[in-house]
VOZA-448363 format. One line per 5 residues: number of its first residue (from 1); their letters; for each residue x, y, z of C-alpha. Coordinates in steps of 0.02 Angstrom, whole numbers, plus 32768, in hexadecimal, padded with zeros to 4 digits. Example, Ala and Ser with C-alpha at 12.3 -4.5 7.8 and 13.67 -1.06 7.14 Angstrom:
REM VOZA-448363
1> as> 8267:7F1F:8186  82AC:7FCB:8165;
END
This chain:
REM VOZA-448363
1> mnlkm> D3D1:B823:B4E2  D436:B8C2:B503  D466:B905:B5AD  D3E2:B98E:B5AB  D356:B913:B588;
6> kknlf> D392:B8A1:B614  D395:B932:B68D  D2E6:B966:B65D  D2AA:B8B3:B677  D2F1:B8B0:B727;
11> ilali> D29F:B956:B755  D1FB:B91A:B70D  D207:B879:B771  D21C:B8D8:B814  D190:B955:B7FE;
16> ccpww> D115:B8FF:B789  D05D:B900:B7B6  D01E:B84C:B7CD  CFA7:B80D:B749  CF2B:B7CD:B7CB;
21> sfgqt> CF01:B880:B802  CEC2:B8BD:B759  CE09:B8E8:B751  CDE5:B8C3:B809  CD87:B937:B87F;
26> lltle> CDEE:B988:B909  CDA8:B965:B9B6  CDE4:B9E7:BA32  CDF6:B9C3:BAEB  CD6D:BA41:BB14;
31> eavgl> CCF5:B9EA:BA9C  CD1E:B940:BAE7  CCFC:B97F:BB97  CC5C:B9D5:BB5F  CC19:B936:BB0D;
36> tlenn> CC44:B8D2:BBA9  CBE9:B94B:BC1D  CB52:B946:BBAB  CB48:B88F:BB7B  CBA3:B820:BBF8;
41> fdiri> CB29:B7A7:BC4B  CB78:B7AB:BCF8  CB73:B869:BCFA  CABE:B86C:BCC1  CA8E:B7EE:BD48;
46> aknev> CAE8:B857:BDCB  CA8B:B8F3:BD8F  C9E5:B898:BDA2  CA15:B866:BE53  CA31:B91E:BE79;
51> kisee> C983:B945:BE36  C939:B8C0:BEA9  C991:B909:BF41  C952:B9B7:BF0F  C89F:B976:BF06;
56> nvtlg> C8B1:B92C:BFB4  C8D7:B9D4:C007  C825:BA06:C035  C7CB:BA39:C0D3  C752:B9AA:C0BC;
61> nagml> C7DD:B928:C0B2  C825:B970:C153  C77C:B95A:C1AA  C756:BA13:C1C1  C6B0:BA19:C165;
66> prvng> C606:B9D3:C198  C5BD:B935:C14F  C50C:B93A:C10C  C4B1:B899:C0E3  C40B:B87F:C08A;
71> iltnn> C399:B7FE:C0D8  C30B:B79D:C087  C2AE:B70B:C0D4  C216:B6BD:C085  C1CD:B620:C0D5;
76> ntiln> C12F:B5CF:C091  C0D3:B534:C0CB  C03A:B4D9:C08A  BFD8:B471:C109  BF4A:B3F7:C109;
81> ttqtq> BF03:B3FC:C1BA  BE6B:B3D2:C225  BE41:B443:C2BA  BDCB:B414:C349  BD80:B4AF:C399;
86> sngne> BD4E:B4C2:C450  BC97:B4A5:C427  BCC1:B3FF:C3D8  BCB3:B435:C323  BD38:B3F7:C2AB;
91> veidg> BD7D:B465:C222  BDDF:B419:C192  BE51:B488:C12B  BEA9:B446:C090  BF36:B4A3:C03A;
96> aknln> BF47:B528:C0C0  BFD5:B59F:C095  C041:B5EF:C11B  C0AF:B682:C0E4  C13D:B6D6:C143;
101> lnygl> C19E:B75F:C0E5  C228:B7C8:C133  C29E:B83E:C0D6  C309:B8D4:C101  C3B9:B918:C120;
106> glewt> C431:B8FA:C1AF  C4C9:B964:C1DD  C55F:B938:C247  C5EF:B9B2:C264  C687:B994:C2D1;
111> ifdgf> C6B5:BA40:C310  C743:BA0B:C383  C7AF:B96F:C382  C849:B9A5:C3E2  C88C:BA05:C34A;
116> rmfar> C8A0:B962:C2EB  C84C:B9AA:C251  C8C9:BA3B:C249  C95D:B9C4:C259  C910:B958:C1D0;
121> hnqlk> C8FB:B9EE:C15C  C9B1:BA22:C176  C9E6:B96E:C159  C98A:B96C:C0B2  C9E8:BA09:C07E;
126> elqkl> CA8D:B9B5:C0A7  CA59:B91B:C046  CA3B:B98D:BFB0  CAEB:B9D5:BFC4  CB2D:B923:BFD2;
131> getel> CADD:B8F7:BF2B  CB29:B992:BEDA  CBD5:B966:BF1F  CBC6:B8B2:BEE5  CB9D:B8F8:BE39;
136> kvell> CC3E:B95E:BE40  CC9F:B8C0:BE6A  CC55:B86D:BDD0  CC7A:B905:BD65  CD30:B90D:BD9E;
141> skvse> CD47:B853:BD85  CD00:B850:BCD5  CD55:B8F0:BC9E  CDFB:B8B1:BCE2  CDE1:B80F:BC80;
146> vyety> CDBC:B873:BBE2  CE58:B8DD:BBFE  CEC8:B846:BC13  CE7D:B7E9:BB7E  CE87:B883:BB10;
151> fllvn> CF3E:B8A3:BB36  CF64:B7EA:BB21  CF21:B7FF:BA70  CF8F:B899:BA58  D023:B82F:BA91;
156> qqhll> CFF6:B7A3:BA19  CFE1:B81E:B989  D091:B85E:B9AB  D0D4:B7AC:B9AA  D07A:B785:B907;
161> ttads> D0C4:B822:B8B8  D170:B7EB:B8F4  D14F:B73D:B8B0  D129:B786:B804  D1CC:B7E9:B80B;
166> iiais> D231:B751:B83E  D1E0:B6E7:B7B6  D20A:B76D:B735  D2C1:B769:B76C  D2C3:B6AA:B769;
171> efrlk> D277:B6AE:B6BB  D2FE:B726:B683  D382:B6B2:B6CA  D332:B61C:B672  D32D:B674:B5CA;
176> taqnk> D3E0:B6AE:B5E0  D417:B5FB:B605  D3B7:B5BB:B56D  D404:B63F:B4FD  D4B3:B616:B53C;
181> ftigk> D494:B55C:B526  D45C:B57D:B473  D4FF:B5D4:B448  D566:B558:B4AC  D598:B5C9:B53E;
186> askld> D535:B56A:B5C3  D514:B4B5:B5ED  D46E:B45B:B5EE  D480:B44F:B6AC  D477:B50D:B6BA;
191> vlnae> D3D5:B50C:B657  D389:B482:B6C2  D3BA:B4D7:B765  D36F:B57B:B729  D2D0:B521:B6F5;
196> vdfnt> D2C1:B4C8:B79E  D2D5:B56E:B7F9  D256:B5C0:B785  D1D7:B535:B7AA  D1FD:B540:B865;
201> dnsak> D1D4:B5F9:B864  D131:B5D8:B806  D104:B550:B883  D120:B5C8:B913  D0AF:B647:B8BE;
206> irlqe> D024:B5C6:B8AC  D02B:B5A7:B968  D025:B662:B988  CF8F:B674:B915  CF36:B5E9:B975;
211> qylit> CF50:B642:BA1B  CF1D:B6E8:B9CE  CE7A:B6A4:B988  CE4E:B64D:BA2D  CE6B:B6EF:BA8C;
216> killn> CDF9:B74B:BA11  CD71:B6CA:BA34  CD86:B6E5:BAF0  CD78:B7A2:BADC  CCDE:B791:BA6F;
221> nllir> CC92:B725:BAF7  CCB1:B7AD:BB78  CC5F:B82B:BB03  CBCB:B7B4:BAE7  CBD4:B7AF:BA2C;
226> psdtd> CBEF:B724:B9AA  CC94:B6CA:B9C4  CCC1:B6DD:B90C  CCB3:B79C:B910  CD53:B7D7:B8BD;
231> fivsd> CDB6:B86E:B8F8  CE62:B8AE:B923  CE9B:B90C:B9BC  CF0C:B9A3:B9CE  CFC7:B987:B9C7;
236> ailid> CFF9:B9EC:BA60  D00F:B9B8:BB16  D01E:BA56:BB7E  D05A:BA31:BC2E  D03C:BAA2:BCC2;
241> dslkl> D0E6:BAA3:BD1A  D0B4:BB25:BD9C  D059:BAB4:BE18  D08D:BAC7:BECF  D06C:BA43:BF54;
246> ndlns> D035:BABE:BFDA  CFB6:BB0C:BF64  CF75:BA60:BF32  CF64:BA2D:BFE9  CF00:BACB:C011;
251> lalsq> CE8E:BAB1:BF7B  CE72:B9FA:BFA6  CE43:BA20:C05A  CDC4:BAA2:C023  CD78:BA57:BF86;
256> npslq> CDA5:B9A1:BF6C  CCF7:B956:BF51  CD1D:B8AF:BFA5  CD51:B90D:C042  CCBA:B97F:C035;
261> iqyln> CC4B:B8E5:C031  CC91:B8AF:C0DA  CC6D:B95B:C124  CBBA:B951:C0E3  CBA6:B8A1:C128;
266> kkiqe> CBD7:B8E4:C1D2  CB54:B96E:C1C9  CAD1:B8F1:C192  CAFB:B880:C224  CAF6:B913:C29E;
271> yelkq> CA46:B93C:C264  CA1B:B884:C279  CA56:B891:C32F  C9E5:B928:C349  C951:B8C5:C309;
276> vkanr> C978:B836:C380  C985:B8AF:C413  C8DD:B8FA:C3E2  C889:B85A:C41E  C8A5:B897:C4D0;
281> mptis> C833:B92C:C4B0  C775:B928:C4AB  C716:B91C:C408  C67F:B990:C3F6  C601:B97E:C36A;
286> ltsgy> C562:B9D6:C337  C4D2:B972:C2F0  C435:B9AA:C298  C3B1:B964:C225  C30E:B988:C1CE;
291> sflrs> C29A:B8FE:C193  C1EC:B8DB:C152  C187:B843:C181  C0E9:B7F2:C142  C092:B756:C184;
296> espfg> BFF5:B6FD:C14A  BFA3:B668:C19D  BEF4:B621:C18D  BEF6:B5E9:C242  BECB:B648:C2DF;
301> fitqt> BE7A:B6EF:C2F9  BF01:B751:C29A  BF11:B719:C1E6  BF88:B7A1:C1A6  C012:B809:C1F4;
306> kgqnf> C078:B897:C1A6  C0FC:B900:C1FA  C19E:B964:C1F2  C22E:B94F:C26A  C2BE:B9C5:C294;
311> nygvs> C345:B98E:C30E  C3E7:B9D9:C34B  C465:B9B4:C3D1  C518:B9AD:C409  C583:B919:C43A;
316> asinv> C629:B90E:C491  C69D:B87E:C4B7  C748:B868:C504  C7BC:B7D5:C514  C7C5:B7AD:C5CD;
321> fdgfn> C81F:B706:C5C6  C84A:B696:C532  C8BD:B616:C57E  C957:B68A:C572  C94D:B682:C4B3;
326> qnrse> C956:B740:C4AA  C9FE:B741:C505  CA3D:B6B6:C494  CA07:B712:C3F6  CA5D:B7B3:C42C;
331> kiski> CAFE:B759:C457  CB01:B702:C3AE  CADD:B7A6:C352  CB6A:B7FE:C3B0  CBE4:B773:C380;
336> qvent> CBAE:B786:C2CB  CBD3:B841:C2D4  CC7F:B817:C31A  CC9C:B79D:C28B  CC75:B823:C20B;
341> qllie> CCF9:B892:C25A  CD76:B804:C252  CD4C:B7EB:C19A  CD6E:B8A3:C17C  CE19:B893:C1CB;
346> kqtqt> CE3C:B7F2:C16C  CE08:B83E:C0C6  CE71:B8D9:C0E7  CF0A:B86F:C10D  CEED:B805:C071;
351> iltql> CEDC:B89C:BFFE  CF76:B8F4:C043  CFDB:B854:C032  CFA1:B83A:BF7F  CFC9:B8EF:BF56;
356> aalyq> D078:B8E2:BFA0  D09F:B841:BF40  D056:B882:BE9C  D0B2:B926:BEAE  D158:B8CA:BEBA;
361> sylsn> D12B:B86C:BE1A  D0F9:B912:BDCB  D1A3:B960:BDF3  D1FF:B8C6:BDB5  D19A:B8C4:BD14;
366> lalle> D1BE:B97C:BCF5  D278:B95D:BD0E  D273:B8C5:BC9B  D216:B92A:BC19  D29E:B9AE:BC14;
371> lekkn> D324:B927:BC0A  D2CB:B8CB:BB7D  D2B7:B96D:BB1B  D373:B983:BB1F  D38F:B8CC:BAF9;
376> ekiak> D31A:B8D5:BA62  D37D:B967:BA1A  D41F:B908:BA30  D3D7:B86B:B9E0  D392:B8D0:B950;
381> qnlei> D43A:B925:B933  D490:B87C:B93C  D419:B834:B8BB  D436:B8C7:B845  D4F3:B8B1:B850;
386> tldkf> D4E2:B7F5:B83A  D473:B80E:B7A2  D4F2:B881:B752  D57A:B7FF:B76E  D507:B776:B72D;
391> kigti> D4EB:B7D8:B68D  D5A5:B7E0:B668  D5C1:B72D:B6A0  D633:B74D:B736  D5C2:B6F5:B7B4;
396> spidf> D57D:B645:B7B8  D4C2:B61E:B7AA  D4C7:B5D6:B85A  D508:B679:B8A4  D486:B6D7:B840;
401> rtaql> D3FC:B666:B883  D43D:B67F:B934  D431:B73B:B921  D384:B729:B8D8  D34A:B6BD:B96A;
406> nytna> D398:B735:B9E6  D335:B7C2:B99A  D295:B75A:B99B  D2AC:B72C:BA52  D2D2:B7E0:BA7F;
411> iirlt> D22E:B818:BA2D  D1CD:B78F:BA88  D219:B7BE:BB30  D1F5:B876:BB11  D13E:B85C:BAE3;
416> naelm> D127:B7E4:BB75  D177:B862:BBEB  D0FE:B8E7:BBAC  D06C:B870:BBC8  D0A3:B83F:BC78;
421> akqte> D0BE:B8F5:BCAA  D011:B922:BC69  CFBE:B88F:BCC1  D00A:B8BB:BD69  CFD4:B970:BD4F;
426> inlke> CF21:B935:BD2B  CF20:B8C2:BDC3  CF60:B94C:BE35  CEDB:B9C5:BDFA  CE54:B940:BE0D;
431> lagnl> CE88:B920:BEC1  CE8A:B9DA:BEE4  CDDB:B9E8:BE99  CE22:BA67:BE20  CE15:BA0D:BD79;
436> sf> CDC7:BA81:BCFB  CD29:BA49:BCA1;
END
């Protein structure tokens, strides 16, 4: 093998396209997110919960509309009886049928209840907003999980590509050792060492393939599709290095969904307090009804009665004394409002703390990424020089293997640094409620 062929082999080993990517469908990040939003079970359940809360926002559910009931009563009796009249005559009646039929409509309408119905209607609107915000929490959580899993696959694809390159170099070293042994310029020990290293690199690749395939199964599960669906992901990890902590804090305070849930819970509890206070006010209701009646009886002077009945009225009630339960209920409701405010403050503190800690990791990961990029270039240059020396026989196989391992480790550290930087970027945007989907 001449020098030119060896050089071409090395270049091919570094840039070759892995065999496991041929013929597979490319799954983009946008497609993965779209499938998740459309198919994921937790997201679909959350969307249905929003629909339920929307259906609950009605005037009738708030108690603002009248209630109309249909009434039907039909009582029948059959009697066997003996009657003694005032003149002493006895009258026997067998199978006498007595009929009482009453049917109609009744209306009841509470027109004033201390403004409880208005507080209830506003509370229902806030519950709808709460459902929508909880949906956003689920969306952010699942999309963030898809992002992290997707970029983990990108990372593993990079490592598999590197593994193929390293195996190609180890194979070249093994063949070189075998050729030298054949012509008597190398010992059997050199061949065995080269073969062990070649097998070690293949073993490492098998482990990488295992992790890669498991991650693909996990991503397919998030997308709700068969676990054996085959695909590849893009080979780029683009990192947003422009994030600023002050901007993230401002975004989190205004749109973090977990914090927004606490604000909504406070409003809901405030409307609950208004409903409790409404019990001090009078309740006024209008009543009305229209009914038809029919009665038949074989006894007495009147054997049949028919009629129509219309009634209307107004009723009012007020709580005068209930054993101080009203005071107790108001005090408890006020404490619950205070607790919701405390939860807002607690959630705010937690989010800002998480942002500050994550941002420090983000800065460190960006710095490490730049360092590992430089280190990878140095390791690559060192491997190229070592390979040239190995070709002319001025360096030992052990030194060559050391350079090869240094390059491998540099690639692993670089890809892992890219992944960690991307993950902290994703987590920061999720906390800020600014993750794009």
